[in-house]
C-alpha positions in Angstrom: 80.6 112.3 78.3 82.5 115.3 78.3 84.7 117.8 80.2 83.9 116.6 83.6 83.1 120.4 84.9 80.7 121.2 87.5 78.6 123.2 85.0 78.4 120.3 82.6 75.6 117.8 82.3 78.1 114.8 82.3 79.2 115.0 85.8 75.5 114.8 87.1 76.1 111.2 86.2 79.1 111.0 88.1 78.9 109.6 91.4 81.7 110.9 93.4 82.6 110.4 97.1 85.7 111.6 99.2 85.3 111.6 103.0 87.2 114.5 104.1 87.7 118.1 102.5 90.3 118.4 99.6 91.8 121.7 98.5 92.5 122.8 94.7 93.2 125.9 93.0 89.3 126.5 91.9 87.6 129.4 90.1 85.7 130.6 93.2 83.0 133.1 92.9 80.9 134.0 95.9 77.0 134.7 96.4 75.6 137.7 98.5 76.3 138.4 101.8 73.8 136.6 104.2 75.0 137.9 107.6 73.2 141.5 108.3 75.5 144.4 109.8 78.6 141.9 109.8 80.8 145.0 110.0 79.5 145.9 113.0 78.4 149.5 112.2 75.9 149.3 114.7 74.5 147.1 117.3 71.5 146.1 115.6 70.7 142.8 114.7 73.0 141.1 116.9 72.0 139.4 120.2 74.8 139.7 122.4 75.4 138.5 125.9 76.6 139.9 128.8 80.6 141.1 128.6 80.3 141.7 125.1 79.5 144.5 123.4 79.1 146.5 119.7 80.8 149.7 119.4 82.9 151.9 117.1 82.4 149.2 114.3 83.8 146.6 116.7 82.7 143.2 118.2 84.5 143.6 121.8 85.1 140.6 124.2 85.4 142.1 127.5 86.6 139.2 129.7 84.8 136.6 132.0 85.8 133.1 132.6 82.1 131.6 133.8 78.8 131.1 131.3 78.6 131.3 127.8 79.5 134.8 126.3 79.0 135.7 122.6 77.0 137.1 119.9 74.7 135.7 117.3 72.2 136.0 114.7 70.0 133.9 112.1 71.7 132.9 108.8 69.7 131.9 106.1 71.3 128.7 104.9 70.0 126.5 102.6 70.6 122.7 102.8 73.3 121.1 100.5 74.9 124.3 99.7 78.1 125.6 100.8 79.5 128.3 102.7 82.4 130.5 103.1 82.4 131.9 106.6 85.2 134.1 107.3 86.2 136.5 110.3 88.7 138.9 110.8 90.1 139.2 114.5 92.1 142.2 114.8 92.9 141.7 118.8 93.3 138.7 121.4 94.4 139.5 124.5 93.5 136.5 125.9 91.5 133.2 125.7 90.5 131.6 122.6 87.6 132.5 120.1 85.3 130.3 118.1 83.0 130.9 115.4 80.5 127.8 115.2 77.0 127.0 113.3 74.0 126.7 116.0 72.1 123.6 114.7 69.3 121.1 116.0 71.6 118.5 114.7 74.2 119.6 116.7 76.7 122.9 116.7 79.4 123.0 114.6 82.8 124.8 115.2 84.1 126.5 111.8 87.1 128.1 113.3 88.8 128.1 116.8 91.9 130.2 117.3 94.0 131.6 120.3 95.3 134.2 117.7 94.2 137.3 115.9 94.0 137.5 112.4 91.7 136.7 109.0 90.2 133.2 109.1 88.1 131.3 106.5 86.4 128.0 106.9 83.7 126.0 104.5 80.7 124.8 105.9 77.8 122.6 103.7 74.3 123.1 105.2 72.3 120.2 106.2 68.8 122.5 106.8 69.1 122.2 110.6 70.6 125.8 111.1 69.3 128.2 113.5 72.2 130.9 114.2 75.5 131.9 113.3 77.8 132.6 116.7 80.8 134.2 117.3 81.8 133.6 120.9 84.6 132.6 123.6 85.8 128.9 123.4 86.8 127.0 126.7 87.2 128.3 130.4 89.3 131.1 129.9 89.0 134.6 130.0 88.2 136.2 126.1 89.6 139.5 125.5 89.2 140.3 122.4 88.3 142.5 119.1 86.4 141.3 115.7 86.4 143.6 113.5 84.0 141.8 110.5 82.1 138.6 110.2 80.9 137.3 106.6 79.0 134.7 105.2 78.6 133.6 101.5 77.5 130.6 99.4 80.3 129.5 97.2 79.8 128.8 93.4 82.6 126.6 91.9 84.2 126.4 88.5 82.7 129.6 87.3 84.0 131.0 84.1 84.4 134.9 85.7 85.8 133.2 89.2 88.7 134.2 91.0 91.5 131.4 91.0 92.3 130.6 94.9 93.6 127.7 96.4 90.5 126.7 98.0 89.5 123.8 100.7 86.2 121.9 98.6 84.1 120.2 101.6 83.5 116.4 101.8 82.4 114.6 98.7 82.6 118.1 96.2 84.6 117.2 93.2 87.8 119.1 93.0 88.0 121.1 89.3 91.4 122.0 89.4 93.0 125.1 87.4 96.5 126.0 86.7 97.9 129.6 87.3 97.2 131.1 84.1 92.9 130.1 84.6 93.1 126.7 82.1 91.0 123.8 83.4 93.3 121.0 84.3 90.5 118.7 85.0 88.7 116.6 87.6 91.7 115.9 90.4 91.9 112.2 91.4 94.3 111.6 94.4 95.2 108.6 96.8 94.8 109.0 100.5 97.8 111.2 102.1 98.5 112.1 105.2 100.2 115.8 106.1 102.5 114.9 108.9 103.3 118.6 109.5 101.2 119.5 112.9 100.0 123.1 112.0 100.7 123.8 108.7 98.5 127.3 108.9 100.1 129.0 111.4 103.3 127.5 112.0 102.8 127.3 115.7 104.3 123.9 115.6 107.7 124.8 113.6 109.4 123.2 116.7 113.0 123.4 115.0 113.3 127.4 114.5 116.8 128.8 114.7 118.0 132.3 113.9 114.4 133.7 112.2 111.7 135.9 112.9 108.1 134.9 111.6 105.7 137.4 111.1 102.1 136.7 111.3 99.0 137.7 109.4 100.4 139.1 106.2 98.3 139.2 102.7 97.9 135.9 100.7 96.4 135.7 97.3 96.6 132.1 97.4 93.3 132.1 99.7 92.2 135.3 100.1 92.8 135.7 103.6 95.8 137.4 105.7 97.0 134.2 106.7 100.6 134.6 105.3 104.0 134.3 107.0 107.0 136.4 106.8 110.2 134.4 107.1 113.0 136.4 107.7 116.8 135.2 108.7 118.0 137.2 111.8 121.8 137.1 111.4 124.0 135.7 109.2 124.6 131.7 109.4 122.4 129.1 110.2 118.8 130.1 109.8 115.4 127.8 109.3 112.4 126.9 110.6 111.1 123.2 110.6 109.1 120.6 112.0 110.4 117.6 113.8 109.1 114.2 112.5 110.1 110.4 113.0 111.2 109.0 109.9 111.6 105.2 108.9 114.7 104.4 106.7 113.5 103.0 103.1 110.5 105.1 103.3 110.2 108.3 100.6 109.1 111.7 101.9 108.1 114.7 100.6 108.3 118.5 101.9 106.6 121.3 100.5 105.6 124.7 101.2 103.8 127.5 99.3 106.5 130.5 98.9 106.8 134.0 97.8 109.8 136.5 97.3 110.1 139.1 100.2 113.2 140.8 100.3 115.0 137.8 99.0 114.3 136.1 96.0 115.1 132.4 97.1 113.5 130.2 99.0 115.4 126.5 100.7 114.1 123.2 101.2 116.3 121.0 103.0 116.3 117.5 105.1 118.3 116.7 108.3 121.3 114.8 107.8 120.4 112.2 110.8 117.6 110.6 108.4 118.4 111.6 104.6 122.4 112.0 104.7 124.4 114.9 104.2 123.4 118.1 101.8 119.8 117.6 101.0 118.3 120.4 100.3 116.8 122.3 97.0 117.1 126.2 96.4 114.1 127.7 94.6 114.2 131.0 92.6 111.0 133.1 93.2 111.8 135.5 90.7 112.0 133.2 87.6 109.8 130.5 88.9 112.7 127.8 88.4 114.7 125.3 90.8 118.0 127.0 90.6 119.7 124.1 92.7 118.7 120.3 93.7 121.4 118.6 95.7 120.7 115.1 96.9 117.2 115.7 96.4 114.3 115.7 93.5 112.9 119.2 93.4 109.6 120.4 92.0 108.2 124.3 91.6 104.9 124.7 90.8 103.3 128.0 89.5 100.2 129.2 92.1 100.0 132.6 90.4 100.3 135.9 91.8 104.2 135.5 92.7 103.5 132.3 94.6 105.0 129.0 94.2 104.7 125.6 95.7 108.1 124.2 96.0 108.7 120.7 97.1 111.7 118.2 97.8 111.4 114.3 97.8 114.1 111.9 98.8 114.0 108.5 100.5 115.1 108.2 104.4 118.3 106.7 104.6 117.9 106.0 108.5 115.1 105.5 110.8 115.0 108.4 113.5 112.9 109.8 115.9 113.4 113.6 116.3 114.8 114.3 112.9 113.4 116.6 110.2 112.2 115.7 106.8 111.1 119.6 106.2 113.2 122.5 107.0 112.4 125.8 105.3 114.8 128.9 105.0 115.2 132.2 103.3 118.4 132.5 101.6 120.2 135.0 99.4 121.1 133.0 96.4 120.5 130.3 94.2 123.4 128.6 95.4 123.6 128.6 99.2 124.0 126.1 101.2 122.0 124.1 103.4 119.9 126.0 105.5 122.7 129.0 105.6 121.5 132.8 105.0 122.4 136.4 105.1 121.0 138.9 107.7 117.7 140.1 106.4 116.8 137.4 104.1 113.3 137.1 104.0 110.3 135.2 101.9 106.6 134.8 102.4 105.4 131.5 103.1 102.3 129.6 103.9 100.8 125.7 104.1 104.0 123.2 105.3 103.3 119.8 104.3 105.4 116.5 104.8 104.4 113.3 103.6 105.4 110.1 102.7 105.8 109.3 99.0 108.0 110.5 96.5 106.0 113.4 95.2 103.9 116.2 96.1 100.3 115.6 97.0 97.4 118.5 97.1 97.6 120.3 100.2 95.8 119.5 103.6 95.5 122.1 106.3 96.3 121.1 109.6 95.7 122.7 113.0 97.6 121.0 115.9 97.5 117.3 114.7 98.1 115.5 111.7 95.6 115.1 109.0 94.4 112.5 106.3 92.7 113.3 103.1 90.8 110.7 101.8 90.6 109.1 98.6 89.1 110.7 95.4 86.8 108.2 94.1 84.5 108.9 90.6 82.2 106.2 89.1 79.6 106.3 86.2 77.0 103.6 85.7 77.3 102.0 82.6 73.7 101.9 82.0 73.3 106.1 82.1 75.4 106.2 78.7 74.5 103.3 76.1 77.6 101.5 76.2 78.2 98.5 73.7 79.7 95.1 74.9 80.7 94.4 71.5 82.7 97.1 70.0 83.4 100.8 71.6 86.1 103.7 71.6 87.5 105.9 74.5 89.2 109.1 73.6 90.8 110.7 77.0 92.9 113.9 78.1 94.4 113.4 81.4 97.8 114.5 83.2 99.8 112.4 85.6 103.3 112.8 87.2 106.2 110.8 86.3 107.4 110.2 90.0 104.3 108.5 90.8 105.2 105.6 87.8 106.6 103.0 90.3 103.2 102.6 91.7 100.3 101.2 89.4 98.0 104.4 88.2 94.5 103.9 86.9 92.7 106.3 84.4 89.8 103.6 83.4 88.6 100.4 84.0 85.5 98.6 85.2 86.8 94.9 86.3 89.6 93.1 86.6 89.4 92.0 82.9 88.4 95.2 81.9 91.3 97.6 82.8 90.7 100.1 79.8 93.7 102.3 80.5 96.2 101.9 83.1 99.8 102.1 84.0 101.6 99.0 84.4 103.9 99.7 87.5 106.5 96.5 86.0 107.0 97.8 82.6 106.1 101.8 83.2 104.3 101.6 80.4 100.2 102.4 79.5 98.0 99.9 78.4 94.7 98.4 78.0 94.1 95.0 79.4 91.5 92.0 78.7 92.2 89.6 81.1 94.3 87.6 78.7 96.1 89.7 77.0 97.5 93.5 77.1 97.5 96.4 74.4 100.4 99.0 75.3 99.9 102.6 74.5 103.9 103.4 74.9 105.6 105.7 77.3 102.9 107.7 78.2 104.1 111.4 78.9 104.1 112.6 82.6 105.3 115.8 84.5 101.7 117.1 84.5 101.9 117.5 80.7 98.4 116.7 79.1 98.1 113.4 77.2 95.5 112.6 74.5 95.1 108.6 74.2 92.5 106.7 71.9 91.5 103.2 72.2 89.2 101.3 69.6 87.8 97.7 70.6 86.5 95.7 68.2 85.4 92.2 68.0 88.6 91.4 65.9 90.9 94.2 66.5 91.5 96.6 69.0 94.0 99.3 68.6 95.9 101.6 70.8 96.8 105.2 70.0 98.7 108.1 71.5 98.9 111.6 70.8 98.0 110.8 67.2 100.1 108.1 66.7 99.4 104.4 66.6 100.8 102.4 69.3 100.0 98.6 69.0 96.7 96.5 67.5 95.8 93.1 69.2 92.7 90.9 69.3 92.7 92.1 73.2 88.6 93.1 73.7 88.3 94.6 77.2 84.8 96.0 76.5 83.4 92.5 76.7 84.0 92.4 80.3 82.8 95.6 81.3 80.6 95.5 84.6 78.0 97.9 86.0 80.4 100.7 86.5 83.3 102.9 85.1 85.6 104.3 87.4 87.9 107.3 87.0 91.0 107.9 88.1 91.4 105.0 90.3 91.0 101.0 89.9 88.0 99.1 90.0 88.4 98.2 93.4 89.3 101.5 94.7 92.7 101.7 94.8 95.9 102.9 92.4 94.6 106.3 92.0 95.8 108.4 89.0 97.0 111.3 91.2 96.6 113.6 88.2 93.5 115.3 86.7 91.1 114.0 84.1 90.2 116.7 81.9 87.7 114.3 79.1 86.6 111.2 78.5 84.8 110.7 75.1 83.0 107.3 74.8 81.6 106.2 71.5 79.6 103.0 71.1 80.9 101.7 67.5 84.4 101.3 66.6 85.8 104.2 65.3 88.4 104.4 62.7 92.2 104.6 62.8 92.0 107.9 61.0 89.3 109.4 62.9 90.8 107.9 66.3 94.0 109.7 65.2 92.6 113.0 64.5 90.7 113.1 67.8 93.8 112.7 69.5 96.4 115.3 68.1 
């Protein structure tokens, strides 16, 4: 077994499932354009209905409220491959537009909006496709102008790929990278729900005060014009936010992607009704640091090209209905008070998220309602790599979040009595377990830092090594009770996700020497 990338042979043996889409900062390239005349430079190659015409390099919807209106053309999709379908809508005077794939198995809408802008969706072909359509959606009159539509195959985990916040299709593993292009590994997360009702176009920011939001700004995170500019109109209270019911004793995390505008500082805050007074953090978008943290835990992650993901976490102190665990403001300094701005303060933002829990998980796009991302599940059949029940060694490299240490996290397990590497929440230490006795790895660094652990298992003695340092020895032999599957980044029963990255797992069907294991984990 080696680094779990989409180009490696090891991943071909891994069974991976996730029943929903999931985002990650990935290296993406695209295949050739599959739409002919997608820029509408002529009216050839498209079949158009009444009340639709192509002229001056535009697809024009001229308005009618009866019957089907639209434009279509066949596209050569290949079953099983993923495609990026993007559209540039330049004007919407009235009505709702849509892009959909016509299939014999049932049409599938890719995007449907009431507004103009650049929109992208990912589609996995099933072999029943006939045509790509741009059309009116619903019974309203559509008056709109489309400037371009594109369909290209998505190629993942490419060495020369462009870093992009990409929404991976169902059952597609997420190999994630940092802002410098370094591979972090296979992202493994638990199930989470984004409670922010409309994360993409901010139309559900129902707690806005003294601000102007300007849509369709260039966004290097996604490669589309889907960012917003948030600007304070006058001095004083200024914020945008989404009201959400909260439950006392439950932790909540609010996050948004932000980039400096006229101001270098963004702020996230929570309402006093549910969370108490002065719960906020200020984020310096110039230096990439949290400049102030007040009664909450704040995290700032560099996403590249000037973008940062900013988050705050706090346990609710009261059960309320209509408070907000998520206010977002543009402020003029790193010491600004909660939700107080100066006239003209502005920052760019994208991707509002509110979720339960004490740490942020990957972004979950929403469009009108809360959306749940299901858990990542990865396993490998023991029969695929010559597992030895008598002795063996694992060398692993991974990262996790210290804020998740309240919960048990699993990196590698097979059965309840073959827990090779996991975090015992009661002690907040990592260990191996053979059903009777534990073999501790000691304190394992978190905060997204890479960790290398070694586990040598023999019939008389097993050893644990943490970043090159021997931790403990015991007669615990978890390999004796291994089942038919090894699970990566979650428990053998599908629970207790790592909420981190699995960069590499190496297995040796013999007990390596202590010196060998130390050398492999430095």
